[in-house]
C-alpha positions in Angstrom: -9.6 6.2 -24.3 -10.4 6.6 -20.6 -12.0 3.0 -19.5 -13.8 3.6 -16.4 -13.5 1.2 -13.2 -16.4 -0.6 -12.0 -17.5 -1.0 -8.3 -17.7 -4.4 -6.7 -18.3 -5.6 -3.2 -17.1 -9.1 -2.0 -18.1 -10.9 1.4 -15.2 -12.8 2.9 -14.1 -14.8 5.9 -10.6 -14.6 6.9 -9.9 -16.9 9.6 -13.0 -16.6 11.5 -13.7 -13.0 10.9 -15.9 -11.8 8.4 -15.1 -8.9 6.2 -16.7 -6.8 3.3 -14.4 -5.9 0.8 -15.4 -2.6 -1.5 -13.3 -2.5 -4.7 -12.7 -1.2 -8.3 -12.1 -3.4 -11.2 -11.9 -3.5 -14.8 -11.0 -6.2 -17.4 -8.4 -5.9 -19.8 -6.3 -8.1 -22.4 -3.2 -7.4 -20.4 -1.7 -8.5 -17.1 -3.8 -6.9 -14.3 -2.4 -4.2 -12.1 -3.1 -4.8 -8.5 -3.1 -1.6 -6.1 -2.8 -1.9 -2.3 -3.3 1.4 -0.6 -1.4 2.7 2.4 -2.4 3.1 5.9 -5.1 6.0 6.3 -5.9 6.0 2.3 -8.1 4.4 0.2 -8.4 2.5 -3.3 -9.3 6.0 -4.9 -5.5 6.9 -4.4 -5.2 4.8 -7.7 -8.5 5.7 -9.5 -6.5 8.1 -11.9 -5.2 4.8 -13.6 -7.8 5.4 -16.0 -5.9 8.5 -17.2 -2.8 6.8 -18.0 -2.7 6.0 -21.8 0.2 3.6 -21.3 -1.8 1.4 -19.2 -4.9 1.6 -21.2 -5.0 -2.2 -22.0 -4.3 -3.5 -18.5 -6.8 -4.9 -16.2 -7.0 -3.2 -12.9 -7.8 -4.1 -9.3 -7.9 -1.7 -6.3 -9.8 -2.2 -3.0 -10.0 -0.6 0.5 -8.4 -2.7 3.0 -10.9 -3.9 5.8 -11.3 -1.2 8.7 -10.6 1.4 5.7 -12.5 3.4 3.2 -15.7 1.6 2.4 -14.6 -2.1 3.6 -15.8 -3.5 6.9 -14.5 -5.9 9.3 -16.5 -7.4 12.1 -13.5 -7.5 14.3 -11.2 -4.6 13.9 -8.5 -5.8 16.5 -8.1 -9.1 14.1 -6.4 -6.8 11.4 -2.8 -7.1 11.0 -0.4 -7.2 7.9 -0.6 -11.1 7.8 -4.4 -10.7 7.8 -4.3 -8.2 5.2 -2.1 -10.7 2.9 -4.9 -13.2 3.5 -7.6 -10.7 2.2 -5.6 -9.9 -0.8 -4.9 -13.6 -1.7 -8.9 -14.2 -1.2 -9.8 -11.2 -3.4 -7.3 -12.4 -6.2 -8.8 -15.7 -6.1 -12.6 -14.5 -6.2 -11.6 -12.4 -9.2 -9.5 -15.3 -10.8 -6.4 -13.2 -11.2 -3.5 -15.6 -11.0 -0.7 -13.3 -12.4 -0.5 -9.8 -12.1 1.7 -6.5 -11.6 1.5 -5.6 -7.7 1.7 -1.9 -6.8 1.7 -1.0 -3.0 2.2 2.1 -0.9 3.4 2.2 2.6 1.3 -0.2 4.5 0.2 -1.8 1.1 3.7 -2.0 0.0 4.4 -4.3 3.0 1.3 -6.3 2.3 2.4 -6.5 -1.4 6.1 -7.7 -0.2 4.6 -10.6 1.9 2.0 -11.5 -0.6 4.9 -11.7 -3.2 7.2 -13.5 -1.0 4.3 -16.2 -0.6 3.5 -16.2 -4.3 6.8 -15.5 -6.2 5.4 -17.1 -9.4 2.3 -14.9 -9.6 4.0 -11.6 -9.6 5.0 -10.3 -13.0 6.6 -7.2 -11.4 6.6 -5.3 -7.9 6.5 -1.7 -7.2 6.9 -0.6 -3.6 5.9 3.0 -2.8 7.9 3.5 0.2 6.8 0.2 1.8 8.3 -0.8 4.8 11.6 -2.5 4.6 13.5 -1.5 7.8 12.7 -0.2 11.4 13.6 3.3 10.3 10.2 3.1 8.1 8.0 3.0 11.1 8.0 6.9 11.5 4.1 6.8 11.4 3.4 3.2 12.9 5.7 3.4 15.8 3.7 6.1 17.4 1.4 3.3 18.7 4.4 2.5 20.8 5.8 5.9 21.7 2.6 7.7 22.2 0.3 5.0 23.5 -3.5 5.7 24.4 -6.0 3.2 25.6 -8.7 5.0 24.0 -8.6 4.5 20.0 -10.3 7.6 19.2 -8.1 9.9 21.4 -5.2 8.0 19.9 -6.4 8.6 16.2 -7.1 12.2 17.2 -3.8 12.8 18.7 -2.0 11.0 15.9 -4.0 13.2 13.2 -2.7 16.4 14.9 0.8 15.2 15.1 1.1 14.3 11.3 -0.7 17.6 10.4 2.1 19.6 12.0 4.6 17.6 10.1 7.4 19.2 7.8 7.0 16.7 5.2 5.1 17.4 2.0 1.2 16.6 1.8 0.9 15.9 5.5 -1.8 18.3 6.2 -3.7 17.2 3.4 -3.1 13.5 4.4 -4.2 14.1 7.9 -7.3 16.0 7.1 -9.1 13.1 5.8 -7.8 10.3 8.3 -10.8 10.2 10.6 -13.0 9.5 7.6 -10.9 6.8 5.9 -9.8 4.5 8.9 -11.6 3.1 11.9 -9.9 4.0 15.1 -10.2 0.5 16.6 -8.2 -0.8 13.6 -5.1 1.8 14.1 -3.4 0.0 16.9 -3.4 -3.5 15.7 -2.2 -2.4 12.2 0.6 -0.1 13.5 1.9 -2.8 16.0 1.9 -5.3 13.2 3.8 -3.1 10.9 6.4 -2.3 13.6 6.9 -5.9 14.5 7.5 -7.0 11.0 9.7 -4.0 10.1 11.8 -4.7 13.4 12.1 -8.5 13.2 10.8 -9.7 9.6 13.9 -9.6 7.6 12.1 -7.4 5.1 14.9 -6.2 3.2 16.4 -9.6 2.6 12.9 -10.8 1.5 12.6 -8.0 -0.9 15.8 -8.5 -2.4 15.2 -12.2 -2.8 11.8 -11.7 -5.0 12.4 -13.2 -8.6 10.4 -10.5 -10.0 11.5 -7.3 -11.3 11.3 -4.6 -8.4 11.1 -1.0 -8.3 11.3 1.2 -4.9 9.6 4.4 -5.3 10.4 7.2 -2.7 10.0 10.9 -2.4 12.8 13.3 -2.6 12.4 14.5 1.1 13.1 10.9 2.0 16.2 10.5 -0.2 18.4 9.6 3.1 17.0 6.2 3.5 19.8 4.1 4.7 19.0 1.3 2.3 18.7 3.0 -0.9 22.2 2.2 -2.1 21.8 -1.6 -1.1 18.8 -1.6 -3.1 20.4 -0.1 -6.2 23.5 -2.2 -5.9 21.3 -5.4 -5.8 19.5 -4.3 -9.1 16.3 -2.7 -7.7 15.1 0.1 -9.8 14.8 3.3 -7.7 12.4 5.9 -8.5 12.9 9.1 -6.6 9.9 11.4 -7.0 10.7 15.2 -6.8 9.0 17.8 -4.8 7.3 15.2 -2.4 8.0 12.9 0.8 5.8 9.9 1.6 2.8 10.7 -0.6 3.5 10.9 -4.3 0.0 10.3 -5.2 -0.9 13.7 -3.5 2.1 15.6 -3.9 3.4 14.8 -7.4 1.2 12.2 -9.1 2.0 12.9 -12.6 5.7 12.1 -12.1 4.4 9.0 -10.0 2.2 7.6 -12.7 5.0 8.1 -15.4 7.6 6.1 -13.5 4.9 3.3 -13.0 3.8 3.3 -16.6 7.3 2.9 -17.8 8.3 0.2 -15.2 5.1 -1.7 -16.0 5.5 -1.3 -19.9 9.2 -2.8 -19.7 8.1 -5.7 -17.7 
């Protein structure tokens, strides 16, 4: 049975910054699945959870990060990964979710890692879909440093052009919607925060120290990531998704959802 997701809106204050969060939610008897999208994406990346029979009984939460999709933020320059962690914590409290399976892609995977690091007892399992773990993961975000531009709109336009011409799968599809999914003024502060944490945040050590079962998902085109062997040696489940790169939800969603369903079901 397909169980639809209901839309909701939350007004929050994070620090001194007011945000409005647009989300999708459903109740269910089993542990909630909490999805955090990547940069330039939205909650709809995960809306097809309703088609996954193995996950039918799970409650679901997915929402747009402030400055992305339908969520707003009164001060876009205040957005950072720690800011997004605080947003996640407030959304979870508002919906009275105290234990959950956590799933995040890219920026959302980094947010999920820091959220799990701060709340290890709340996380049933963590699935990181190419969430940042090392400096090498900043192939998109480091462009805020390598290609600086004082005009946010120009930076986003130039960034979109560069990504569109990438040799990696789904890059053109991803870039086509970027201007519609993220506010230009939010891009640089998000990117700089991601780079700072990837360079100095000991992310790999923190990921390996999590007590919950963990799965790291990556695209076949990214099978040269330097830390994959270390993850496997430390007991992290690796999920290589064939015929894709950084965006399995666009290039090979069937295999992505199959691996997610099997992992969540086991844990």
